[in-house]
N, C-alpha and C positions, 0 to 999 in steps of 0.2 A: 572311359579313359584306359582301363586295363587292357582292353582288346587292341587299342592302337599301339601301345608300347610292346605288346607281345609279338606284333608283326614287323617290328623294326628290323631293317637289314643290318647285319653286322659284317664288317669287312674282314677279310683274311689279313692277318698280320705276318709279314715276312721280314726278317732282319738278318743281316750278316752275309757270309759267304756260303752260297749253296755249292757244294761239291759232291759229285757222284762217286760211288765206290771205285769205279774203274780209274778215275783220275787220281784219287787218293792212293790207290795201289801202285801207281807209276812212280811215286816219290821213293827214292832209294838213297841209302847211305852213300856219301861221296858226291852227291849232286851239289852244284853251286847255288848260292842265294838267287842269282839271276835265273837259273833254270827252274827253281821252285816257284819264283814269282811269275814266270812265264806260264807254268803249268797250273798253279792254283790261284793266281791273282794276288793282289795286295792283301796282306793279313789284316784281319779285323783289329788285332791288338799287336802293336809293335812297341814294346815297353823300352824306353831308353835306359832303364835301370837293369834290364835283362836283355841286352842286345843280342845274345845268342839264342833267343827263343822267340818264335813267331806263333801266335795263336789264331786259328781260324774257327770262328764261332758262327753257328747258324741256328735261328729260331723261327719256327713257323707255328702259328696258332690259327686253326680254321675258325671262321667267323661264327658259325652257328653250332655245328656239331663236330665231333671228332676230337681226337687226342692231340694235344700240342706235341710238336716234334722239336727236339733239341740235339744238336751235334756239336762236338768239340774236338778239334784236331790240334795238336801241338807239334811243331817241328823244332828240333834243337840243332844248333850249329856249333862247330868249333872252327873259329876263323871264318872261312868262306864255304865250308863243306858240311853237309848234313851228317850228323852223328846218330840221331835217333828220331823216330816218329812215334808219337803216342796218339792212339785213337781212343780218346777218353769216353765218348758216348756217341752212339749212332752210326759209326763207320765200321 
């Protein structure tokens, strides 16, 4: 029984918005919400209580071996323009 469970296949788990560093580097202050959405896609978290903040979160866990990868990017707006971009982890 132990030998059967040790050979079980484990799937890779991928969740969220995968963004490469080149794409993230293109986000600049003054860009509109529409431009950011076109470049990065729909944010993972668009909180109605914090309408001037978009969070892009990505998580990847290899099935068998390897270290889990987590990335978090936050884009802040004032009105319709980007005021700040925080690369919290992984970018």
